[in-house]
N, C-alpha and C positions, 0 to 999 in steps of 0.2 A: 422860579426857573429851576428845573431839575438838573442837578449836576451829574456828570458822567462818573461811572464807577472807575476807581483807580485799580489797575491790575499790575501784577508782578510777572514778567519784567515791565517796567515803565518806560524803558528806552527801546528803540528799535532792536529787533532780534539780531541784526548784523553789527550791532555796536557793543564793544566790550570795554567797559571802564572799571577795571578792578581797583581796589584800594581807595574807594571813593571817600572823599571828604566833603560832606555837605556844609554849606555856610549860608546864613541869611544876611544879605546886604540889601538894605532898603526894604522893599515889599516883595522881593523874590528870593527863592532858595536856589543856590547854585551847587552843582555837583562837579568837583574837581577830582581827578584821579589819573592813574596810568591809562594807557590806551593801547590795547592789544589788537593785533591784526588777525582777522579770521583766517585760519589755516597757516598762521605764521610759524616759523621755525624756532622762535623764542618769544619771550614776553616783552611787552612795552616797546614794540617796534614803531608805533605811530606817534606823530606829534600830539601835543596836548590839545584836547577840545573840551568844551563844557556845554552842559545843558542847564536850563533854568526853568522854573515854574513860579507862578504867583503863590505866595505863601497861603493864600486862601482858596487855591484851586490846584491841588497836586495831581489833577488829571490832565493838565494843560502844559505839558513839557515842550520846550522850544530848543532846537539846536542853535547854539550861539557861534559855532564855527571853531576854527583853529585859533587858539589863543597864544600859543608859543611853539616854535619849531626847534627841533634839536639842532639844526644848522645855525641857529643864532648863538649857540654856546661856543666860546673860543676853543674848546677842546674837541669840537667836531671836526673831522670825521673819525678821529681816533676812538671816540666814545659816541655811540649813536643811540643807545636805548635809554628812554626816559622813564625812570621809576617814580613811585608814588610821590606826588607833589602835595603841597598845601598852600593856601592863599590866606592872607590876612589884610585887613584894612589898617594901614598904619595911622599913627596919631597925626600925620600930616595930610590925611585924606586920600593918599595914594594907595594902590593895591600892590602887594608884594607876593610874588610866586617863589616859593622855596622848592627846590627839586634836586635830584641827583641824576646825572647823566652816566649811566651804567652802574652796575652794582658795586657798593662799598667804595665810593669815591667822594670827592668834595661836594659840598652843598652849594649850588648856584642860587643866585637871587636875580629875579627879573622884576620890573616895575611897570605899572600901567595906571592910567587915570580912571579906568573902569574895571569891574570884576571880569569882564569878557575881553579885556585887552584892547588892542594888541599889546602884549608884554614885550619889553625890550630888556636884553641882558644888562644887569647893573654891576654885579661883582660876585665874588664868592664870599661865603660867611668866613669871617676872619677873627682871630684872637686880637686882644687889645694891642699887641705888639706888631700886628700886620700880617702875621703868618696865616696861611689858609688852613681853616679847620679841616682835618682829615688828610692833609697833604704830607704830614711828617711820616717818615718811614716806620717810626717806632710807635705810632698811635693807632688805635682802632679806627678803621675807616667808617665813614658815616653813610647812612642811607635812610630812605623813607622819613623825611623831616615832617614833624608835626608842630603846629604853632598853638600856643595858649596865651590868652590875654587875661590878666587878672583884673580885679575891680578898680585898681589904681591905674589901669591902662598900660601896665608894664607888659612887654611882649617877651615870651619865652620860647625858645626853640628846643625841641626834643628830637632825637633821632635814634634809629636802631643801632 
């Protein structure tokens, strides 16, 4: 069977997913990222969506739909714009979405049973004493979280 050629861009031309984070879960690769609106007045105006493709056929991308809405965050509507997220499969088998609602704010966490959600708000990233990371007035605000898992299955969070 002859496979189709993969072209760039591989997403539809009306779809804007900047800051993409690709992850392989099972036999599919998923793209998570911000979601810009065509002709929007700022960045990251749309809810999070994801696309996936079989790892052995990157010409066959599928729209998985909206996986998380800004309105699910308790700080909405004061903060509406959803910046670069990342997703990790936790050691408990659940999927965790780390994101920032608006620039330089706290990092939210949502959880789902599958990489395509639907994700539900869980909490904000917190220090061991319970304070929200990024909420103190004297600390550098957080944005664009990135997740790293080491060989011992320890999960690390990095942010800008």
